[in-house]
C-alpha positions in Angstrom: 0.0 0.0 0.0 1.3 3.4 -0.9 0.7 6.0 1.8 1.5 9.7 2.3 2.3 10.6 6.0 2.3 14.3 6.9 3.4 15.7 10.2 3.2 19.3 11.4 5.6 20.8 13.9 5.9 24.3 15.4 8.1 25.7 12.6 8.2 23.1 9.9 6.1 20.6 7.9 7.4 17.1 7.1 6.0 14.5 4.8 7.0 11.0 3.8 5.8 8.9 0.9 6.0 5.2 1.8 5.3 2.1 -0.2 4.6 -1.1 1.8 6.4 0.6 4.7 9.5 1.5 2.6 10.4 5.2 2.6 10.5 6.5 -1.0 10.4 10.3 -0.8 10.9 12.7 2.1 9.9 16.4 2.2 10.8 19.1 4.7 9.7 22.8 4.6 10.8 25.2 7.3 8.9 28.4 7.9 12.1 30.4 7.9 13.4 28.9 4.6 10.6 28.8 2.0 11.8 27.5 -1.4 12.0 30.0 -4.3 12.1 27.6 -7.3 9.1 28.4 -9.5 8.7 32.0 -8.1 8.5 34.8 -10.7 10.0 38.2 -10.1 10.1 41.5 -11.9 13.9 42.1 -11.8 16.3 44.8 -12.9 19.5 43.9 -14.8 22.5 45.1 -12.8 25.3 44.1 -15.3 25.7 42.1 -18.5 28.9 40.0 -19.0 29.4 38.9 -22.6 32.5 36.9 -21.5 30.2 34.7 -19.3 27.3 34.9 -21.7 25.2 35.9 -18.7 23.5 38.8 -16.9 23.1 39.4 -13.2 19.6 40.6 -12.1 18.4 42.1 -8.9 15.2 40.3 -8.0 15.0 41.4 -4.4 16.8 38.4 -2.8 20.1 38.6 -0.8 22.2 37.8 -3.9 21.7 38.9 -7.5 20.2 36.2 -9.8 22.1 34.6 -12.7 20.6 34.6 -16.2 22.5 32.6 -18.9 21.9 33.4 -22.5 20.5 29.9 -23.2 17.7 30.7 -20.6 16.9 33.9 -22.4 16.7 32.7 -26.0 13.3 31.3 -27.2 12.4 27.9 -25.9 12.2 25.2 -28.6 12.3 21.4 -29.0 14.5 21.6 -32.1 17.6 23.7 -32.6 17.1 26.8 -34.8 19.8 27.1 -37.5 20.4 30.9 -37.1 23.4 32.8 -35.8 23.3 32.8 -32.1 23.0 36.3 -30.5 25.3 37.3 -27.7 23.8 38.3 -24.3 24.6 42.0 -24.8 22.5 42.0 -28.0 19.5 40.7 -26.1 19.5 42.7 -22.8 21.1 45.8 -21.3 22.0 47.1 -17.9 19.1 48.8 -16.2 16.5 46.9 -18.2 13.5 45.4 -16.3 12.6 41.8 -17.0 10.2 39.1 -15.8 12.2 36.0 -14.7 11.4 32.7 -13.0 13.7 30.9 -10.6 14.8 27.6 -11.9 17.5 26.8 -9.3 17.6 27.8 -5.6 20.4 30.0 -4.3 23.1 27.5 -3.2 26.2 28.4 -1.1 27.7 31.6 -2.4 25.7 31.5 -5.6 22.5 33.4 -6.3 19.4 31.9 -7.8 19.5 30.8 -11.5 16.6 32.3 -13.4 15.0 31.9 -16.8 12.6 33.6 -19.2 11.3 30.1 -20.3 8.3 30.5 -18.0 6.3 27.5 -16.9 3.3 27.0 -14.5 2.6 23.5 -13.3 -0.9 22.3 -12.8 -2.2 18.9 -11.6 -2.4 17.4 -15.1 -0.2 19.6 -17.3 2.5 22.3 -17.3 1.6 25.6 -19.1 4.4 27.4 -20.9 3.0 30.6 -22.3 5.8 31.2 -24.8 7.0 27.7 -25.8 4.9 26.8 -28.9 5.0 23.0 -28.6 3.3 20.1 -26.9 5.3 17.6 -24.9 4.3 14.3 -23.2 5.9 13.0 -20.0 8.6 10.4 -20.7 7.0 8.1 -18.0 3.9 7.6 -20.1 5.0 4.5 -22.1 1.8 3.6 -23.9 2.1 5.0 -27.5 -1.7 5.1 -28.0 -2.1 7.2 -24.8 0.8 9.5 -25.8 -0.9 10.1 -29.2 -4.2 10.7 -27.6 -2.8 13.3 -25.2 -0.7 14.9 -28.0 -3.9 15.4 -30.0 -5.8 16.9 -27.0 -2.8 19.2 -26.2 -2.7 20.5 -29.8 -6.4 21.2 -29.7 -6.3 23.0 -26.4 -3.3 25.2 -26.9 -3.4 28.6 -28.6 -0.8 29.7 -31.1 2.5 30.4 -29.4 1.6 28.5 -26.2 3.3 25.4 -25.0 2.0 22.4 -22.9 3.6 19.4 -21.3 1.1 16.7 -20.3 2.3 15.3 -17.0 2.4 11.6 -16.0 -0.8 12.1 -14.0 -2.6 13.2 -17.2 -2.7 9.6 -18.4 -6.4 8.6 -18.7 -7.8 12.1 -18.1 -10.4 13.4 -20.5 -10.2 16.6 -22.5 -12.6 18.5 -20.2 -10.4 17.8 -17.1 -7.3 18.9 -19.0 -9.0 22.0 -20.3 -10.1 23.1 -16.8 -6.5 22.7 -15.5 -5.2 24.7 -18.5 -7.7 27.5 -18.1 -6.8 27.9 -14.4 -3.1 28.3 -15.4 -3.9 30.7 -18.2 -5.8 32.9 -15.7 -2.8 32.7 -13.3 -0.5 33.9 -16.2 -2.8 36.7 -17.1 -2.8 37.9 -13.5 1.1 37.9 -13.5 1.1 39.9 -16.7 -1.4 42.4 -15.4 1.0 43.2 -12.5 4.1 43.9 -14.7 3.5 47.5 -15.7 2.3 48.8 -12.3 4.9 47.1 -10.1 8.3 48.6 -9.6 11.3 46.3 -9.8 12.5 44.3 -7.9 9.3 42.6 -6.9 7.9 39.1 -6.5 4.9 38.7 -8.8 4.2 35.0 -8.3 4.9 32.6 -5.4 5.0 28.9 -6.0 2.7 26.8 -3.9 3.7 26.1 -0.3 4.4 22.5 0.6 0.9 21.2 1.4 -0.8 22.2 -1.9 2.4 21.2 -3.7 2.1 17.7 -2.2 -1.5 17.5 -3.4 -0.6 18.7 -6.9 2.6 16.5 -7.4 2.5 13.6 -4.9 -1.0 12.8 -3.6 -2.1 11.1 -6.9 -4.6 8.3 -7.5 -1.7 5.8 -6.8 -1.7 6.9 -3.1 -4.2 4.8 -1.3 -4.1 6.6 2.1 -2.9 9.9 3.5 -2.3 10.1 7.2 -2.1 13.5 9.0 -0.9 14.3 12.5 -3.4 16.9 13.8 -6.8 18.4 13.2 -5.5 21.8 12.0 -3.5 20.0 9.3 -6.5 17.9 8.4 -8.6 21.1 7.9 -5.9 22.7 5.7 -5.4 19.6 3.6 -9.1 19.1 3.1 -9.4 22.7 1.8 -6.6 22.1 -0.6 -8.1 18.9 -1.8 -11.5 20.5 -2.5 -9.7 22.7 -5.0 -7.4 20.2 -6.6 -8.7 16.7 -6.0 -12.1 16.4 -4.1 -12.3 12.7 -5.0 -9.3 12.0 -2.7 -10.7 13.6 0.5 -12.0 10.2 1.7 -8.5 8.8 1.6 -7.3 11.3 4.4 -7.1 9.8 7.9 -6.4 11.7 11.1 -4.1 9.9 13.6 -3.5 12.4 16.4 -3.2 9.8 19.2 0.5 9.0 18.5 3.6 10.3 16.7 2.8 9.3 13.1 6.4 9.2 12.1 7.3 6.9 15.0 4.3 4.7 14.3 5.1 4.2 10.7 8.9 3.8 11.5 9.8 6.8 9.4 12.2 8.2 11.9 14.1 4.9 12.0 14.4 4.8 8.2 15.5 8.5 8.1 18.2 7.9 10.6 19.5 4.9 8.6 19.1 6.3 5.1 20.5 9.7 5.8 23.7 8.5 7.4 27.1 8.7 5.8 27.5 4.9 5.9 24.5 2.8 5.0 24.4 -1.0 5.5 22.9 -3.1 2.8 20.6 -6.0 3.5 23.2 -8.6 2.4 25.9 -7.2 4.7 27.7 -4.9 2.2 27.6 -1.1 2.7 27.9 2.2 0.8 29.6 5.4 1.9 28.3 8.8 0.7 30.4 11.9 0.7 29.4 15.3 -0.6 31.9 17.9 -2.1 31.1 21.3 -3.6 31.4 19.9 -7.1 29.9 16.4 -6.8 28.6 13.5 -4.7 30.7 10.4 -4.4 29.3 7.0 -3.4 31.7 4.1 -2.6 30.5 0.5 -2.6 32.0 -2.2 -0.3 31.4 -5.9 0.3 31.5 -5.4 4.1 30.3 -8.5 5.9 29.1 -10.2 2.8 31.3 -13.2 1.7 29.0 -14.8 -0.9 28.8 -18.5 -1.6 30.0 -19.1 -5.2 33.1 -17.1 -6.2 34.6 -13.6 -5.9 33.1 -12.3 -9.1 29.6 -13.4 -8.1 30.0 -12.0 -4.6 31.1 -8.6 -6.1 28.2 -8.6 -8.6 25.6 -9.4 -6.0 26.9 -6.7 -3.7 26.9 -4.2 -6.6 23.3 -5.1 -7.5 22.2 -4.5 -3.9 24.1 -1.2 -3.8 22.6 -0.1 -7.1 19.1 -0.6 -5.7 20.1 1.4 -2.6 21.8 4.2 -4.7 18.6 4.7 -6.8 16.6 5.0 -3.6 19.0 7.3 -1.9 19.5 9.9 -4.6 15.7 10.3 -4.9 15.0 10.2 -1.2 17.8 12.7 -0.3 17.1 14.8 -3.4 20.8 14.7 -4.4 21.5 16.8 -7.5 24.4 17.6 -9.8 27.2 15.1 -10.6 27.2 11.8 -8.8 30.1 9.3 -9.1 29.5 5.7 -7.9 32.6 3.7 -7.2 31.2 0.1 -7.6 33.5 -2.8 -6.7 35.5 -3.8 -9.8 33.7 -6.4 -12.0 35.5 -8.5 -14.7 32.4 -9.4 -16.8 30.9 -6.9 -19.1 27.4 -8.4 -18.7 27.6 -7.7 -15.0 28.5 -4.0 -15.7 25.6 -3.8 -18.2 23.2 -5.3 -15.6 24.1 -2.6 -13.0 23.4 0.1 -15.5 20.1 -1.5 -16.6 18.9 -1.9 -13.0 19.7 1.8 -12.2 17.9 3.0 -15.3 14.8 1.0 -14.4 14.8 2.4 -10.9 15.4 6.0 -11.8 12.4 6.1 -14.2 10.3 6.5 -11.1 12.1 9.7 -10.1 10.2 12.9 -10.8 13.5 14.8 -11.2 15.4 14.2 -14.4 18.2 11.7 -13.8 20.6 10.2 -16.4 23.1 7.4 -16.2 26.1 8.6 -18.3 28.1 5.4 -18.3 31.4 3.9 -17.0 34.6 5.9 -17.1 37.9 4.4 -18.1 38.7 4.0 -14.4 35.5 1.9 -13.8 33.5 4.7 -12.1 29.8 5.1 -13.0 28.8 8.7 -13.8 25.3 9.9 -13.0 23.7 13.3 -13.3 20.5 14.5 -11.7 19.0 17.9 -12.1 19.9 20.2 -9.2 17.2 22.8 -8.5 17.2 23.1 -4.7 19.1 22.2 -1.5 19.2 18.5 -0.9 17.2 17.2 2.0 20.5 16.3 3.7 21.3 20.0 4.1 17.9 20.7 5.7 18.4 18.0 8.2 22.0 18.7 9.3 24.5 21.5 9.9 28.2 21.7 9.2 30.2 20.6 12.3 31.8 23.8 13.8 34.8 21.8 15.0 35.9 20.1 11.7 34.3 22.4 9.2 32.4 19.6 7.6 35.4 17.3 6.9 34.5 14.8 9.5 38.0 15.0 10.9 39.8 17.1 13.6 43.5 17.6 14.1 45.2 15.0 16.3 46.3 16.2 19.7 49.9 15.1 19.3 50.2 17.5 16.3 49.7 20.4 18.7 52.2 19.0 21.1 54.9 18.8 18.5 
């Protein structure tokens, strides 16, 4: 049974998606750190740097936002064979511009923004200036893809773009039209504010976590949603009346115990968010984060196998691959990921590892690609990085070691 468990605390909201008791996705939103991805701002260009093919824009946040020329040129599914314009031919310092955050401010970097605007609904994503119809990669049935494509082409106006989301499968044209019209109205409201609002200013704020969960996570595949208190129940019911009234009956109040303890979510979080994670067969993986990438090391640990070394290594790597697919989705790890599997001699074993990972990451709502093996036998993975990982929300850098996990030995000080 797939269940969504939501717990409200004084200054944060937590949610866990579990399937037959296994933790799949974990969400945390703190009142003091609301996400900015999806927000739209009327910004003012501070400077244009042709050498970086980028502009920096004041959107009212602590750091100026970064706009690359590729995120300013018209959105298209096919490359246009014309001479590419430089950034200083497209914008100038002092110009005001509507931009949308596509990547959260991370570390010393400001937010990355785009003019490829998109507004997600429950069934589709509305792109007011994209001029094409796309279908979710996770809809495999060709007949359904063709049906949705035809509906999308009928619904969109000239110059508009639509992406039919995975949840759109099986929905009729009337339902999709209602979703689209709501998004069109939202876009018109944003446009209406542009002329009268001085820059910098926020013109649109992406949904908070509760309605975002209903839109993106609480789908027909979720059989039950458990909430921790009556206030949360009332809030969720109000959101469901707007987005999915047919799911209201699936919401259950369990305020007589700690829901995260009852569903063993705390135990799984403690295990799966650790640096060293033991696998069911006795092997283990170690996860380390650097500024540039995430490194995952695979070890046989206590597992000795029963056939030969090659089979022992392969079985450990298979178990590790399953865990890695779960971990990068659960912890929302983005950017470059390098997996150092134990060396395998057989090419079919290496191919099986890649195949297993590719099957598992298809379930991930964030775009993730298996790039292949390097000459040194490392597996390269990339996953779209748009926000802080869940790790960073659940932990702080150690003030003693600065995040290295090591402190200087006492005998070094004593000479």
